[in-house]
Structure formats: C-alpha cells, structure tokens
C-alpha positions as CSV (number, residue, x, y, z in Angstrom):
1,G,-2.1,51.5,-29.8
2,W,-0.8,51.6,-26.3
3,L,-2.8,51.9,-23.1
4,D,-1.0,53.2,-20.0
5,L,-2.8,52.6,-16.7
6,E,-1.6,53.5,-13.3
7,L,-2.5,50.6,-11.0
8,N,-2.7,51.5,-7.2
9,V,-2.7,48.2,-5.3
10,T,-3.4,48.1,-1.5
11,N,-2.3,45.1,0.6
12,M,-5.0,45.0,3.3
13,T,-3.4,41.9,4.9
14,D,-1.0,41.7,7.8
15,Q,1.6,39.9,5.7
16,K,4.1,41.1,3.1
17,V,3.0,40.2,-0.5
18,T,5.7,38.9,-2.8
19,A,3.7,38.0,-6.0
20,V,0.4,39.1,-7.5
21,R,-1.2,37.8,-10.7
22,F,-4.2,39.6,-12.3
23,F,-6.5,38.6,-15.1
24,A,-7.7,41.5,-17.2
25,V,-10.4,41.9,-19.8
26,L,-9.7,44.8,-22.1
27,L,-12.7,47.2,-22.5
28,N,-13.5,49.8,-25.2
29,G,-14.8,53.3,-24.6
30,Q,-18.3,52.0,-24.0
31,G,-17.1,49.6,-21.3
32,N,-17.6,46.4,-23.4
33,P,-14.8,43.8,-24.1
34,V,-12.9,44.9,-27.2
35,G,-13.5,41.4,-28.7
36,G,-11.2,39.1,-30.5
37,D,-8.9,36.4,-29.2
38,D,-6.6,38.9,-27.3
39,D,-9.1,40.9,-25.2
40,Q,-8.2,38.8,-22.1
41,I,-4.6,38.9,-20.7
42,F,-2.8,38.0,-17.5
43,I,-0.7,40.6,-15.7
44,E,1.9,40.1,-12.9
45,L,3.1,42.9,-10.8
46,G,6.8,43.5,-11.1
47,E,8.7,46.6,-10.0
48,S,6.3,47.5,-7.2
49,L,6.9,44.2,-5.3
50,P,7.1,43.3,-2.5
51,I,4.1,45.1,-1.0
52,E,4.5,45.6,2.8
53,A,1.5,44.8,5.1
54,Q,-1.2,47.5,5.1
55,K,0.7,49.5,2.4
56,S,-0.1,50.6,-1.1
57,V,2.0,50.6,-4.2
58,K,1.7,52.1,-7.7
59,E,2.7,50.4,-10.9
60,T,2.1,51.6,-14.5
61,L,0.8,48.9,-16.9
62,T,1.3,49.4,-20.6
63,V,-1.1,47.4,-22.7
64,S,-0.6,47.1,-26.4
65,R,-4.1,47.2,-27.6
66,K,-5.6,49.5,-30.3
67,Y,-9.1,50.0,-28.9
68,A,-8.8,49.4,-25.2
69,R,-9.7,52.3,-22.9
70,S,-9.9,50.5,-19.5
71,L,-9.5,47.1,-17.9
72,E,-11.8,44.9,-15.9
73,L,-9.3,43.5,-13.4
74,Y,-9.5,40.3,-11.3
75,V,-7.1,39.2,-8.6
76,V,-6.2,35.6,-9.4
77,Y,-3.3,34.7,-7.2
78,V,-1.4,36.2,-4.3
79,E,1.8,34.9,-2.7
80,Y,3.0,36.0,0.7
81,A,6.5,36.3,2.2
82,D,6.0,33.3,4.4
83,G,5.3,31.1,1.3
84,S,1.5,30.9,1.8
85,T,-0.7,31.7,-1.2
86,W,-4.2,32.7,-2.1
87,G,-6.0,31.8,-5.3
88,D,-4.8,29.7,-8.2
89,R,-1.9,30.9,-10.4
90,Q,-3.0,28.5,-13.2
91,A,-6.8,29.4,-13.1
92,S,-8.5,29.5,-16.5
93,A,-10.7,32.4,-17.6
94,D,-13.9,30.5,-17.0
95,Q,-12.7,29.6,-13.4
96,I,-11.9,33.2,-12.8
97,F,-15.2,34.5,-14.0
98,D,-17.0,32.0,-11.8
99,R,-15.5,33.0,-8.5
100,A,-13.8,36.4,-8.7
101,L,-15.1,39.9,-8.3
102,A,-14.0,42.4,-11.0
103,V,-12.6,45.9,-10.5
104,V,-12.7,48.2,-13.4
105,V,-9.5,50.1,-13.7
106,N,-9.6,53.3,-15.7
107,E,-8.9,56.8,-14.4
108,A,-8.2,56.1,-10.7
109,Q,-9.2,52.8,-9.2
110,D,-7.6,51.1,-6.2
111,P,-7.7,47.3,-6.3
112,S,-7.2,45.9,-2.8
113,I,-5.6,42.6,-1.8
114,G,-7.3,40.8,1.0
115,S,-10.6,42.6,1.0
116,G,-12.5,39.5,-0.3
117,S,-13.2,36.0,0.9
C-alpha cells in the first residue's frame, strides 16, 4: 500500500536551508514499528527546497508500505546556503537513535529545523 503524508517543515534559523535529510521509522496503527527489514528509511526533501530563513514549506511524502500509518521522524542532516552543515548525512540508525529527538508525523505535525541543540 501507499502512505501519503504532508510534511510541514519550519526553518527556525536565520539562514536559507538547501538540503534536509530525515530518518524515518514506519509505524503501524498502534504506533509501533511495522517490523521487518524495511521499516526504517531515509528521506530527503526535494521540491520544497530551498527553505528561506524563518519560513515554512510543505512537501508530500509517498511511502510504499502496506501497514504503515505514520512515521517517527528524525532530522539527520541540514545544509545551509553558505555551505555550513548540521548533523551527519551518513549517520547510521544506531547513531541517530542515540542522539536525535523523534517527531511523530501523522495527521498534522510540524517538524522544525533549528529548534534543537
């Protein structure tokens, strides 16, 4: 099956964002990981980039997963217009779980860039 989620992303920094990479855990209707080898995926924003400073964008994510109803979303990597970066684009799942905060995306959640560390 297909899961369409509208992602509202807010850039809370004073710099233009040119790249964003998320790590997502696919969740079932009970809020638990769907299980199996493909319940964790990486997502990069596309059409909604760049994100101007202090602005929000919307992007629809279509996830091809039969039992997924929502995502637990982690911001892994952000690149800014001046070339500076935040996070680690190559981070493994274990590294992400150790140091990131999750945002559950289902009906209407707004992940924000720049609100943490």
